[in-house]
C-alpha positions as CSV (number, residue, x, y, z in Angstrom):
1,X,-37.5,21.5,-19.0
2,X,-36.2,19.1,-16.2
3,X,-36.6,15.4,-16.6
4,X,-38.6,13.3,-14.1
5,X,-36.2,11.3,-11.9
6,X,-36.7,7.5,-12.6
7,X,-38.2,5.2,-10.0
8,X,-36.1,2.4,-8.2
9,X,-37.5,-1.0,-8.9
10,X,-36.9,-3.8,-6.5
11,X,-36.0,-7.3,-7.9
12,X,-38.2,-10.2,-6.8
13,X,-36.7,-13.1,-4.7
14,X,-33.7,-11.1,-3.5
15,X,-30.9,-12.7,-1.3
16,X,-31.8,-13.6,2.2
17,X,-28.7,-12.6,4.0
18,X,-26.1,-9.9,3.4
19,X,-25.3,-9.1,-0.3
20,X,-21.8,-9.1,-1.1
21,X,-21.5,-8.5,-5.0
22,X,-23.3,-7.5,-8.0
23,X,-22.2,-8.1,-11.6
24,X,-24.0,-7.7,-15.0
25,X,-23.3,-10.6,-17.5
26,X,-21.9,-9.0,-20.6
27,X,-21.6,-11.8,-23.1
28,X,-25.2,-13.2,-22.5
29,X,-27.4,-10.2,-22.1
30,X,-27.0,-6.6,-20.8
31,X,-30.0,-7.2,-18.7
32,X,-28.9,-10.1,-16.8
33,X,-27.6,-9.2,-13.3
34,X,-25.7,-11.7,-11.1
35,X,-25.4,-11.3,-7.2
36,X,-23.8,-13.2,-4.3
37,X,-24.7,-13.1,-0.6
38,X,-24.0,-14.6,2.8
39,X,-26.8,-17.0,2.1
40,X,-24.4,-19.1,-0.1
41,X,-26.4,-18.7,-3.3
42,X,-25.6,-17.3,-6.5
43,X,-28.6,-15.6,-8.3
44,X,-29.3,-14.3,-11.8
45,X,-32.1,-11.7,-12.4
46,X,-33.2,-10.3,-15.6
47,X,-33.6,-6.5,-15.0
48,X,-35.6,-6.0,-18.2
49,X,-38.4,-8.3,-17.0
50,X,-37.7,-7.9,-13.2
51,X,-37.7,-11.6,-12.8
52,X,-35.4,-14.2,-11.1
53,X,-33.9,-16.5,-13.6
54,X,-31.9,-18.7,-11.4
55,X,-30.7,-19.4,-7.8
56,X,-27.8,-21.7,-7.4
57,X,-26.4,-22.9,-4.1
58,X,-22.5,-22.9,-4.7
59,X,-21.8,-25.0,-1.5
60,X,-18.9,-22.8,-0.6
61,X,-20.4,-21.3,2.5
62,X,-21.2,-17.6,2.5
63,X,-20.1,-15.9,-1.0
64,X,-17.9,-13.1,-0.6
65,X,-16.9,-12.3,-4.1
66,X,-18.3,-12.5,-7.8
67,X,-17.1,-11.7,-11.2
68,X,-18.6,-12.2,-14.7
69,X,-16.4,-13.6,-17.4
70,X,-16.8,-11.7,-20.7
71,X,-16.8,-15.0,-22.6
72,X,-13.0,-15.4,-23.2
73,X,-13.2,-18.7,-21.5
74,X,-15.2,-20.2,-24.2
75,X,-18.6,-19.4,-22.9
76,X,-20.2,-17.0,-20.5
77,X,-19.3,-18.0,-16.9
78,X,-19.6,-16.5,-13.4
79,X,-16.9,-17.1,-10.9
80,X,-17.5,-17.0,-7.1
81,X,-15.2,-16.8,-4.0
82,X,-16.3,-18.4,-0.8
83,X,-15.8,-18.0,2.8
84,X,-14.3,-21.5,2.7
85,X,-11.5,-20.3,0.3
86,X,-12.9,-22.0,-2.8
87,X,-13.2,-20.5,-6.2
88,X,-16.0,-21.9,-8.4
89,X,-17.3,-21.5,-11.8
90,X,-21.0,-21.4,-12.7
91,X,-21.7,-22.0,-16.4
92,X,-24.7,-19.9,-17.3
93,X,-25.7,-22.0,-20.2
94,X,-25.6,-25.3,-18.8
95,X,-26.3,-24.4,-15.0
96,X,-23.3,-26.5,-13.9
97,X,-20.8,-25.8,-11.1
98,X,-17.2,-26.6,-11.2
99,X,-14.2,-26.0,-8.8
100,X,-11.4,-23.6,-10.3
101,X,-9.1,-23.7,-7.1
102,X,-8.8,-22.9,-3.4
103,X,-7.0,-20.7,-1.2
104,X,-4.9,-22.6,1.2
105,X,-5.8,-22.8,5.0
106,X,-3.7,-20.7,7.3
107,X,-4.3,-21.1,11.0
108,X,-4.2,-17.8,13.0
109,X,-5.0,-18.0,16.7
110,X,-6.5,-21.4,16.3
111,X,-8.9,-20.1,13.5
112,X,-8.4,-20.7,9.9
113,X,-8.6,-17.8,7.5
114,X,-8.8,-18.7,3.9
115,X,-11.7,-16.8,2.4
116,X,-11.4,-15.9,-1.2
117,X,-12.5,-12.2,-0.6
118,X,-12.1,-10.8,-4.3
119,X,-11.8,-11.9,-7.9
120,X,-10.9,-10.1,-11.1
121,X,-10.5,-11.3,-14.7
122,X,-7.1,-10.8,-16.4
123,X,-6.8,-10.1,-20.1
124,X,-4.3,-8.3,-22.4
125,X,-4.4,-5.2,-24.6
126,X,-3.9,-5.5,-28.4
127,X,-0.4,-4.1,-27.8
128,X,0.6,-7.5,-26.5
129,X,2.7,-9.6,-28.9
130,X,-0.1,-12.3,-29.0
131,X,-3.6,-12.9,-28.0
132,X,-4.6,-14.3,-24.8
133,X,-4.5,-18.1,-25.2
134,X,-5.4,-19.2,-21.7
135,X,-8.2,-17.3,-19.8
136,X,-6.9,-16.1,-16.4
137,X,-8.6,-15.4,-13.3
138,X,-7.1,-13.5,-10.4
139,X,-8.1,-14.1,-6.8
140,X,-7.1,-12.6,-3.4
141,X,-8.1,-13.6,-0.1
142,X,-7.9,-13.5,3.8
143,X,-4.8,-16.0,3.6
144,X,-3.0,-12.9,2.5
145,X,-2.2,-14.4,-1.0
146,X,-3.0,-13.2,-4.6
147,X,-3.3,-16.2,-7.1
148,X,-3.7,-16.6,-10.9
149,X,-5.8,-19.4,-12.2
150,X,-6.2,-21.1,-15.5
151,X,-10.0,-21.3,-16.1
152,X,-10.4,-23.2,-19.3
153,X,-13.3,-25.5,-18.9
154,X,-12.4,-29.1,-18.4
155,X,-8.6,-28.4,-18.0
156,X,-7.9,-31.0,-15.5
157,X,-4.1,-30.7,-15.6
158,X,-4.2,-27.3,-14.0
159,X,-7.2,-28.1,-11.6
160,X,-6.6,-26.5,-8.2
161,X,-3.0,-25.6,-8.9
162,X,-2.4,-21.8,-9.3
163,X,-0.2,-20.6,-12.3
164,X,1.4,-18.0,-10.0
165,X,1.1,-16.4,-6.6
166,X,2.2,-13.3,-4.8
167,X,2.4,-12.9,-0.9
168,X,0.4,-9.9,0.1
169,X,1.2,-7.7,3.2
170,X,-2.2,-8.8,4.8
171,X,-5.7,-10.1,4.2
172,X,-7.2,-8.7,1.0
173,X,-10.4,-6.7,1.1
174,X,-10.7,-5.4,-2.5
175,X,-9.4,-6.0,-5.9
176,X,-9.9,-4.4,-9.2
177,X,-8.3,-4.8,-12.7
178,X,-7.3,-1.8,-14.9
179,X,-9.7,-1.7,-17.8
180,X,-7.1,0.1,-20.0
181,X,-4.4,-2.7,-19.7
182,X,-6.4,-5.7,-18.4
183,X,-3.3,-7.0,-16.7
184,X,-2.7,-4.5,-13.8
185,X,-4.5,-5.1,-10.6
186,X,-5.1,-3.0,-7.5
187,X,-5.5,-4.7,-4.2
188,X,-6.4,-3.2,-0.8
189,X,-5.5,-5.1,2.3
190,X,-5.6,-4.7,6.1
191,X,-3.3,-2.2,7.7
192,X,-4.2,0.3,4.9
193,X,-1.9,-1.1,2.3
194,X,-2.5,-0.6,-1.3
195,X,-0.7,-3.0,-3.9
196,X,-0.4,-3.0,-7.5
197,X,0.3,-6.3,-9.2
198,X,1.3,-6.8,-12.8
199,X,0.6,-9.9,-14.8
200,X,2.6,-10.8,-17.9
201,X,3.0,-13.6,-20.1
202,X,6.2,-15.6,-19.4
203,X,6.6,-18.4,-22.1
204,X,4.6,-20.7,-24.2
205,X,4.7,-24.4,-23.3
206,X,3.2,-27.6,-24.8
207,X,1.1,-29.9,-22.5
208,X,-0.5,-32.9,-23.9
209,X,-0.1,-31.5,-27.5
210,X,-1.8,-28.3,-26.6
211,X,-0.2,-24.9,-26.6
212,X,-0.5,-23.2,-23.3
213,X,0.9,-20.1,-21.7
214,X,2.8,-19.4,-18.6
215,X,2.3,-16.2,-16.5
216,X,4.3,-14.1,-14.1
217,X,2.7,-12.0,-11.5
218,X,4.8,-9.3,-9.8
219,X,4.0,-6.8,-7.1
220,X,5.3,-3.6,-8.7
221,X,4.0,-1.1,-6.0
222,X,3.2,-1.3,-2.4
223,X,2.4,1.8,-0.3
224,X,0.2,3.0,2.5
225,X,-3.3,4.4,1.7
226,X,-3.6,8.3,1.8
227,X,-6.7,7.8,4.1
228,X,-6.2,7.4,7.8
229,X,-8.6,4.5,8.3
230,X,-9.2,1.0,6.9
231,X,-9.9,0.7,3.1
232,X,-13.2,-1.0,2.1
233,X,-13.0,-0.6,-1.6
234,X,-10.5,0.3,-4.5
235,X,-11.4,0.8,-8.1
236,X,-9.4,2.0,-11.1
237,X,-10.5,4.8,-13.3
238,X,-11.6,3.4,-16.8
239,X,-8.5,4.9,-18.5
240,X,-6.1,3.3,-15.8
241,X,-4.7,6.7,-14.8
242,X,-5.5,6.4,-11.1
243,X,-7.7,4.7,-8.4
244,X,-10.6,5.7,-6.3
245,X,-10.4,4.5,-2.6
246,X,-13.2,4.4,-0.2
247,X,-12.7,3.9,3.5
248,X,-14.6,3.3,6.8
249,X,-14.1,7.0,7.7
250,X,-16.7,8.4,5.1
251,X,-14.0,9.6,2.7
252,X,-12.9,8.8,-0.7
253,X,-9.4,9.4,-2.0
254,X,-8.3,9.9,-5.7
255,X,-4.8,8.6,-6.1
256,X,-2.4,8.4,-8.9
257,X,0.4,6.0,-9.9
258,X,3.3,8.3,-10.3
259,X,5.7,5.7,-9.0
260,X,4.9,3.5,-12.0
261,X,5.2,6.5,-14.5
262,X,1.5,6.3,-15.2
263,X,0.6,9.8,-16.4
264,X,-2.0,11.6,-14.3
265,X,-2.3,14.5,-16.9
266,X,-1.2,16.8,-14.2
267,X,-3.7,16.0,-11.6
268,X,-2.8,15.7,-7.9
269,X,-4.2,13.3,-5.4
270,X,-6.8,14.4,-2.9
271,X,-9.5,13.1,-0.7
272,X,-13.1,14.4,0.0
273,X,-15.6,13.6,2.7
274,X,-18.9,11.7,2.0
275,X,-21.6,9.7,3.4
276,X,-22.1,11.8,6.6
277,X,-25.1,12.9,8.4
278,X,-24.2,15.7,10.8
279,X,-21.4,14.5,13.0
280,X,-22.0,10.9,12.1
281,X,-19.5,9.3,9.7
282,X,-20.5,6.3,7.8
283,X,-18.2,3.7,5.7
284,X,-17.9,3.8,2.0
285,X,-18.7,0.3,0.9
286,X,-19.0,0.5,-2.9
287,X,-17.6,2.5,-5.8
288,X,-18.7,1.8,-9.4
289,X,-17.3,3.8,-12.5
290,X,-19.7,4.9,-15.2
291,X,-18.5,3.0,-18.4
292,X,-19.2,5.9,-20.7
293,X,-18.4,9.2,-18.8
294,X,-15.6,8.1,-16.3
295,X,-17.5,9.5,-13.3
296,X,-18.4,7.2,-10.5
297,X,-21.1,6.3,-7.9
298,X,-20.4,5.6,-4.2
299,X,-22.6,3.7,-1.9
300,X,-22.4,4.1,2.0
301,X,-23.7,2.8,5.2
302,X,-25.9,5.9,5.5
303,X,-28.2,4.3,2.8
304,X,-27.2,6.9,-0.1
305,X,-25.8,6.6,-3.5
306,X,-24.0,9.6,-4.8
307,X,-22.5,10.3,-8.3
308,X,-19.1,12.1,-8.5
309,X,-16.8,13.7,-11.0
310,X,-13.7,12.6,-9.5
311,X,-11.2,14.3,-11.8
312,X,-13.0,17.7,-11.5
313,X,-13.8,17.4,-7.8
314,X,-17.5,17.9,-8.3
315,X,-20.6,16.1,-6.9
316,X,-23.1,15.5,-9.4
317,X,-26.2,13.8,-8.0
318,X,-27.6,12.2,-4.8
319,X,-30.2,9.6,-5.3
320,X,-33.1,9.3,-2.7
321,X,-32.1,7.4,0.5
322,X,-32.4,3.6,0.5
323,X,-33.9,1.6,3.5
324,X,-30.4,0.5,5.0
325,X,-26.6,0.2,4.0
326,X,-25.5,0.2,0.5
327,X,-23.3,-2.9,0.1
328,X,-22.7,-3.1,-3.5
329,X,-23.1,-1.3,-6.9
330,X,-22.8,-2.1,-10.5
331,X,-23.5,-0.1,-13.7
332,X,-24.6,-2.1,-16.9
333,X,-22.6,-1.9,-20.1
334,X,-23.5,1.6,-21.2
335,X,-24.2,3.1,-17.9
336,X,-28.0,3.6,-18.5
337,X,-28.8,1.4,-15.5
338,X,-27.5,1.0,-12.0
339,X,-27.9,-2.0,-9.7
340,X,-27.8,-1.1,-6.1
341,X,-27.7,-3.6,-3.0
342,X,-29.5,-2.3,-0.1
343,X,-28.2,-4.5,2.6
344,X,-27.3,-4.0,6.2
345,X,-23.5,-4.4,6.7
346,X,-23.6,-4.7,10.5
347,X,-21.5,-1.5,11.0
348,X,-23.7,-1.1,14.2
349,X,-23.7,-4.7,15.2
350,X,-26.7,-7.1,15.5
351,X,-29.9,-5.2,15.3
352,X,-33.2,-5.4,13.6
353,X,-32.9,-4.1,10.0
354,X,-34.8,-3.9,6.6
355,X,-34.6,-7.0,4.4
356,X,-32.0,-7.3,1.8
357,X,-33.0,-5.8,-1.5
358,X,-31.6,-5.3,-5.0
359,X,-32.8,-2.1,-6.6
360,X,-32.5,-1.1,-10.4
361,X,-32.4,2.4,-11.2
362,X,-32.2,3.9,-14.7
363,X,-29.6,6.6,-14.8
364,X,-30.1,10.0,-16.6
365,X,-27.2,11.6,-18.3
366,X,-27.6,14.6,-16.1
367,X,-27.0,12.3,-13.1
368,X,-23.7,10.9,-14.5
369,X,-22.2,13.2,-17.0
370,X,-19.4,15.5,-15.9
371,X,-20.4,19.2,-15.3
372,X,-19.9,21.2,-18.5
373,X,-19.6,18.1,-20.9
374,X,-21.6,18.4,-24.1
């Protein structure tokens, strides 16, 4: 007997301008969802009660990126990246805002491009010789730099000073951390470049009688995307074996890291078409991996969300169409719930469009589980 498809629920008081990021807050409650948008506000909704818990103006201009810390920094925090290049922390418990750092301005054709376009937390696996002493945040931006930041609350000695930086080939559009290692990151930049950066502990130092840790960041791989047009989003597979890359051409590429001797278990790279209506091709804006099954969802400018079994080259399920472009996606901790940002991304220029909405959709196993999996 088939199950009835769950209904999408719309959160109240959504962002009032383009939605840029969605992130569940793991250390506080699995039902708390954070969002950022071009209206400059950080919002927190409770998806269990469908209520707005908080709306905080971050005073960074439009917010382009968001990441939730899993509590390793001594308390649950949210970090935002602004169009002005700033990286700020929002402490969920105290509702206070502090500055972590800032991407430096770079003048290009009389215009400054500094936006912090993507953020990722950095952690270390249990195989490392010691635990992570200093919580670390990675950022990348339109200034074509990757930075590491010490995000200990109240650490004035490192305020606004990155612990490490790496020059990127061009402005950064997307970044993700390998969940299996916690210290390998993929960054997609302009001109279709894909970069892999490794973060390592360098040495322990003592500052003001406090043990600290120094870090090194090194670009270990830079290559051209296998897709022919600009990358919008890159995400690691949960086991770190490869990456899924979405582009403006309505394609997703499944790529592996053979150059780094990362085992692909015999799988070969490939690409597939998606988010197309007839001859019209729509950009792929968002990719979110299911935390339990290793499958993933894509969201495109055609207003659809589709789940895929990437390793076995299978489409699993297509959700009913949403009012406008899908700008961001996020699964909760166990994959039972998917947050969906329906928000016009101006792929067709200025025009009248539906208002921005964040929908919550309970996900059935049959909509996410790989074909043939028991």
